[in-house]
C-alpha positions in Angstrom: 10.4 17.5 -1.7 7.0 19.2 -1.9 3.9 17.8 -3.4 4.2 19.7 -6.7 7.8 18.4 -7.2 6.6 14.9 -6.4 4.1 15.3 -9.3 6.7 16.7 -11.7 7.1 13.4 -13.7 3.3 13.5 -14.5 3.4 17.2 -15.4 6.3 16.5 -17.8 4.6 13.5 -19.4 1.0 14.5 -19.1 0.1 13.2 -22.6 1.8 9.9 -21.9 0.0 9.7 -18.6 -3.4 10.4 -20.2 -2.7 7.7 -22.9 -1.7 5.1 -20.3 -4.6 6.1 -18.1 -7.1 5.5 -21.0 -5.4 2.2 -21.9 -5.2 0.8 -18.4 -8.7 1.9 -17.4 -10.3 0.5 -20.6 -8.3 -2.7 -20.2 -9.3 -3.2 -16.6 -12.9 -2.4 -17.4 -12.9 -5.0 -20.2 -11.1 -7.6 -18.1 -13.7 -7.2 -15.3 -16.2 -9.0 -17.6 -13.9 -12.0 -17.8 -14.1 -12.6 -14.0 -15.8 -15.9 -13.2 -19.3 -16.0 -11.7 -19.3 -16.5 -7.9 -22.1 -18.5 -6.2 -22.6 -18.0 -2.5 -24.7 -20.7 -0.8 -25.7 -20.5 2.8 -26.9 -23.5 4.8 -28.6 -22.6 8.1 -29.9 -24.6 11.0 -30.2 -24.5 14.8 -29.1 -26.8 17.6 -31.8 -27.4 20.2 -31.8 -29.5 23.4 -34.1 -32.5 23.6 -33.5 -33.3 27.3 -36.3 -33.0 29.8 -36.2 -30.7 32.7 -35.4 -33.6 35.0 -32.5 -34.7 32.9 -31.1 -31.2 32.8 -31.4 -30.9 36.5 -29.8 -34.2 37.1 -26.7 -33.2 35.1 -26.7 -29.6 36.3 -26.7 -28.4 32.8 -28.4 -25.4 31.3 -30.1 -26.7 28.0 -29.4 -23.6 26.0 -25.8 -23.3 27.2 -25.3 -27.0 26.3 -26.7 -26.4 22.8 -24.6 -23.3 22.5 -21.4 -25.2 23.2 -22.3 -28.0 20.8 -23.1 -25.4 18.1 -19.7 -24.0 18.6 -18.1 -27.4 18.3 -19.9 -28.5 15.2 -19.1 -25.2 13.5 -15.4 -26.3 13.8 -16.0 -29.4 11.8 -15.2 -27.4 8.6 -11.5 -27.4 9.8 -11.5 -31.2 9.6 -10.0 -32.4 6.2 -11.8 -35.8 6.5 -15.2 -34.0 7.0 -14.6 -31.9 3.8 -13.5 -35.0 1.9 -16.7 -36.8 3.0 -18.7 -34.0 1.4 -16.9 -34.2 -1.9 -17.1 -38.0 -1.9 -20.8 -38.0 -1.2 -21.3 -35.5 -4.0 -19.1 -37.4 -6.3 -17.2 -34.3 -7.5 -13.7 -32.8 -7.2 -13.3 -29.2 -6.2 -9.7 -27.9 -6.0 -8.8 -25.9 -2.8 -12.2 -26.8 -1.3 -11.0 -25.8 2.2 -10.9 -22.2 1.0 -14.4 -22.4 -0.3 -16.3 -23.6 2.8 -16.7 -21.9 6.1 -18.8 -22.3 9.2 -19.7 -20.0 12.1 -21.9 -20.0 15.1 -24.3 -17.1 15.4 -26.6 -16.2 18.3 -25.5 -19.1 20.5 -27.4 -22.0 18.9 -27.6 -21.0 15.2 -25.0 -22.4 12.8 -24.3 -21.0 9.3 -22.3 -22.9 6.7 -21.2 -20.9 3.6 -20.0 -22.3 0.3 -18.4 -20.0 -2.2 -18.0 -21.5 -5.6 -16.7 -19.8 -8.8 -16.0 -20.7 -12.4 -16.6 -24.3 -13.4 -17.3 -25.2 -9.7 -20.7 -23.4 -9.8 -22.2 -26.3 -11.6 -21.7 -28.5 -8.5 -23.5 -26.1 -6.2 -26.6 -28.1 -5.7 -24.8 -31.4 -5.3 -22.3 -30.1 -2.8 -25.0 -28.3 -0.8 -27.1 -31.5 -0.4 -23.9 -33.5 0.4 -23.0 -31.0 3.1 -26.4 -31.5 4.7 -26.2 -35.3 4.4 -22.7 -35.6 5.8 -23.4 -33.2 8.6 -26.6 -35.1 9.6 -24.6 -38.3 9.6 -21.8 -36.9 11.8 -24.3 -35.2 14.1 -26.2 -38.5 14.5 -22.9 -40.3 15.4 -22.0 -37.5 17.8 -25.4 -37.6 19.4 -25.6 -41.4 19.7 -26.1 -42.6 23.3 -25.7 -39.0 24.5 -27.2 -38.7 28.0 -28.1 -35.1 27.1 -29.4 -35.5 23.6 -29.6 -32.6 21.1 -31.4 -32.2 17.8 -30.9 -30.0 14.8 -33.7 -28.2 13.0 -34.2 -28.9 9.3 -31.6 -27.1 7.2 -32.5 -24.1 5.2 -30.5 -23.1 2.2 -30.1 -19.8 0.3 -28.2 -19.4 -2.9 -27.2 -16.2 -4.7 -24.8 -15.1 -7.5 -22.4 -12.4 -6.5 -22.2 -9.7 -9.1 -20.3 -6.5 -8.8 -22.4 -3.4 -9.5 -21.4 -1.6 -12.7 -20.7 1.6 -10.7 -18.1 -0.3 -8.6 -16.4 -1.7 -11.7 -16.2 1.8 -13.2 -14.8 3.3 -10.0 -12.3 0.5 -9.6 -11.2 0.7 -13.2 -10.6 4.5 -13.0 -8.8 4.2 -9.7 -6.5 1.3 -10.7 -6.0 2.9 -14.1 -4.7 6.1 -12.4 -2.5 4.1 -10.1 -1.0 1.9 -12.9 -0.4 4.8 -15.2 1.1 6.9 -12.4 3.4 4.1 -11.3 4.4 3.3 -14.9 5.9 6.7 -15.5 7.8 6.7 -12.2 9.1 3.2 -12.7 10.2 3.9 -16.3 12.3 6.8 -15.1 13.7 4.9 -12.1 14.7 1.8 -14.1 16.1 3.8 -17.0 18.4 5.7 -14.6 16.7 9.1 -15.3 16.7 12.1 -13.0 13.1 12.7 -11.9 13.4 15.4 -9.2 15.5 18.5 -8.6 16.3 17.1 -5.2 18.3 14.4 -6.8 20.5 17.0 -8.4 20.9 18.9 -5.1 21.8 15.7 -3.3 24.7 15.0 -5.7 26.0 18.6 -6.1 24.9 20.3 -2.9 27.5 23.2 -3.2 26.8 24.0 -6.9 24.4 26.9 -7.7 21.3 25.7 -9.5 19.0 27.7 -11.8 15.6 26.0 -12.2 13.7 26.6 -15.4 10.0 25.7 -15.2 9.4 26.0 -19.0 10.2 23.4 -21.7 13.2 23.9 -23.9 12.4 26.5 -26.6 9.9 28.2 -24.3 12.3 28.9 -21.4 13.3 32.4 -20.2 16.5 33.0 -22.2 17.2 36.3 -20.5 17.2 34.8 -17.0 19.3 31.9 -18.2 21.8 34.3 -19.8 22.0 36.3 -16.6 22.8 33.2 -14.6 25.5 32.0 -17.0 27.2 35.5 -17.0 27.7 35.3 -13.3 30.5 32.9 -13.9 33.9 33.7 -15.4 34.4 32.0 -18.7 31.3 29.8 -18.6 31.2 26.8 -21.0 27.9 25.0 -21.6 27.8 21.2 -21.4 24.7 19.2 -22.2 23.8 16.0 -20.3 20.9 15.1 -22.6 20.3 14.8 -26.4 18.9 17.7 -28.4 20.4 20.5 -26.3 22.6 21.5 -29.3 19.5 22.8 -31.1 19.0 25.5 -28.5 22.5 26.3 -27.1 26.1 26.7 -28.3 27.8 23.8 -26.5 31.5 23.4 -25.7 33.3 20.0 -26.4 34.4 18.3 -23.3 38.1 18.2 -24.4 38.1 21.9 -25.0 37.5 22.9 -21.4 40.4 24.3 -19.4 39.6 23.5 -15.8 42.0 26.3 -14.6 40.1 29.0 -16.5 36.6 27.8 -17.6 33.6 27.1 -15.5 31.4 24.2 -16.8 27.6 25.0 -16.8 25.8 21.7 -16.9 22.5 21.7 -18.7 20.2 19.1 -17.0 16.8 18.0 -18.1 14.6 16.0 -15.8 13.3 12.8 -17.3 16.1 12.8 -19.8 19.4 13.2 -18.1 20.8 10.0 -16.7 21.9 9.9 -13.0 25.1 8.2 -14.0 26.0 10.9 -16.4 25.5 13.6 -13.8 27.6 11.7 -11.3 30.3 11.3 -13.8 30.3 15.0 -14.5 30.6 15.7 -10.8 33.5 13.3 -10.6 35.3 15.1 -13.5 34.6 18.8 -12.6 33.9 18.7 -8.9 31.3 21.1 -7.5 32.9 24.2 -8.9 30.3 24.3 -11.7 26.9 25.8 -12.4 23.7 23.8 -13.2 20.7 24.7 -15.2 17.8 22.3 -14.6 14.9 22.2 -17.1 12.0 20.7 -15.1 9.8 20.0 -18.1 
């Protein structure tokens, strides 16, 4: 199957595709304004050693290396459910799926960044949760540092808050792209789930030995001369339609009037209209000693 044949459902139903494209794109663009606001809050501080040079030499520790290891350890506290619950309890709020909205990471050895992402109704709790995060962290850090022979300290926390907004250009591009994908997929899925033939290769796979004439013009605009020449290559050809409306353009033979010993059935197939089951039934009745005319549009 080449690329042009792959696009044949779109070429047959280009007006439907354009209509669906406009509907999906406009709907997605409108729906984008219903997305909840997202607030991103960053809490930043550094871990620094407080030990004197003598203490560091006594314990054979590099102060910066020790601070780096502690920074890595405290960044892992966000994985602790009890630590997260302490933050919510201190703030006096409930935020569903809070573990998915708080992250921590170490950066540049001794710097620790905590990030809160709140959206929808949770944005109203941003200030409370941020302060509670600082309070709970300072309490846990003090407990961790208590009676530590190699004491550490944390710098005052700095916070930064911003609302995440998608640029209008991004929304437009995403709406157009997804509108194309959804409208493209809708046409293919409709033909697939309604048991329609979509590609000429589907006909060839089911009747590989039968001669096929491909017509690339719609019914009524097809090359009648070429079609007649193809039909006359058979002895006693009888036209049989596999889709509705063919009788307006051709003189069709009733199924029960065909003599299989004398007549040669010529199946008229129209992509997007002929059902796969009907084609397979015809193949079962007449075998492959038939001719096929495929209207691709």
